[in-house]
C-alpha positions, 0 to 999 in steps of 0.5 A: 883937709887942703886946699889946691892953690886958690881956688878954694877946692879943698881935698883929704890929705889921703885921696882914692885913686880910681885905677885899682878897680877899673880891673887894673889887670885883673878883674874887680867885681862890680861889688868889690868896687862898691866896696873899696870905695865905701870903706874909703869914705869910711875911713875918711875920704873926701877926694876922689880922682878918676879918668876915663884911661883907667878900665874905658870908662869902666872907673868912672862909672863905677866912682859915680855910681858909689859917690851917689849915695853921698850928698854931691857938696861932700866931696872931692871929685877930679878926671882928665881929659887927653883921652878921647874915647871913642865906640868900635865896630867889632870888639875884638878882645881886650883891653889888656894892652893898656893895662885894663881888664875890660873888654875893647869896647872902645878906643882913646884918642889923644885929644888935647884940642878945646873941641875934644876938651870938652867933648871928653869932659861931657863924657865924664860927666854922663858916666860918672852920673854928675853935672860936674867935677871939682878938678879937671886934669890933663892927663899925660901929655908927654908927647903932645906938649904944644897942643897942650899947651896952646889949646887943651889948658886955655880950654880949661882955663876957660872952664874955670872960667864959666865956673864950670870946674873947680880947679885946673892942672895936669897929672904927669908921670914926669916933674920936668914937664909940671914944672912949666904948668906950673911955672907957665901957666895958671894952674891950680895943681899938678899931678905928679905920678912915681916922681916924690918918693921913697925912692926916687926925688926928681920932683925935689929939684924944680918941681915942688920948690916952685909949687911952694914958690907959685902957691901951687899945689901938689897931689901925690900919686904912685907913691909906692911907685906901683908896688915896690915900696908896698911890698918889695921883694923879687917879682914886685914892680917898679913904674909898672916894670919889674924892679931893678935888683939896686932898687929892690936892694934900696928898698929892702934896705927901707925896710929892714929900718922901719921894722926895727923903728916897730912900724910898715914900709907903707906908712913912711911911704905915705908919711913922705910925700904927705911932709912936704909943704907943696902937697895937697893929698897923696892919692892911693889906688886900692881895689878892695875894702881890706886894701882901703883900710891898711891905706887908712890905717898906714897913712895914720900911723906916727913914724917915729923921727930916729927912723926918718935919722938912720934913713939919712944916715946911711944915706937912704934918704938926701938931707934935702928932703922934707921929712914929717914932723908930727903926726898926720892930721 
């Protein structure tokens, strides 16, 4: 377990990301989602992350229902604010345009205002069936920076001061604005998706060093870059789109090195993310019991030093990137 910044909120080294069980791209049954969360618990995962955006609230409802079987003090729960859900008058089609196979019964409204933050969090607590969450992130404020810093962040700071939440931060698919949150605010943690992986180390330039310098924590999402590092093949996705040929070739070369050293590329991808001293937890999105079990097994696998050395010798990994020096705890 690691503590997020100076908050006192603890997270397990491997966390459960709740997007996949919210019918990401394809439907997942209630029972399948329940089993995925239960298996995560059985594998020792004690950090669960969700958001209203995921399946228009479906992820929050499913995670809340599954975790209700356990004492509230025995796990850490995070959700996000910035996309407020509003009911629509007439349901027309599904939400697949946003990536989720659910009826479009609600619409997302960007809202980083202080009132919007409170309303969004209240609705999340109702869906989750709990009286508090441990961590709240500003969710994807890329195009709303002015309101997020002027209104959204102070609202989270007030919630933390009131004891409503234990830790606050921002979650994004970029490193630049997250670095600004680390340097210019008093966030405890940032969630960086896809920008610190075996294929993309852009967070290494400023974000991760800034987090170390200021005693802040980083949670890593998108360790597999949406699929390419999990199973590199011609139709694999990278950042939720068709993987470019150059990156596919790079991933295949890494996979060949992994196989020569008797490990999987998945194990290496997770170990790499977890190795940086700023990183408190690595989130994995899984939609089934089997996927959760596999992620837990890969996270626990020992990656030999020779693997990392060969990646560096062949130019597949920067010499500046920290590598694991011991087995994950």
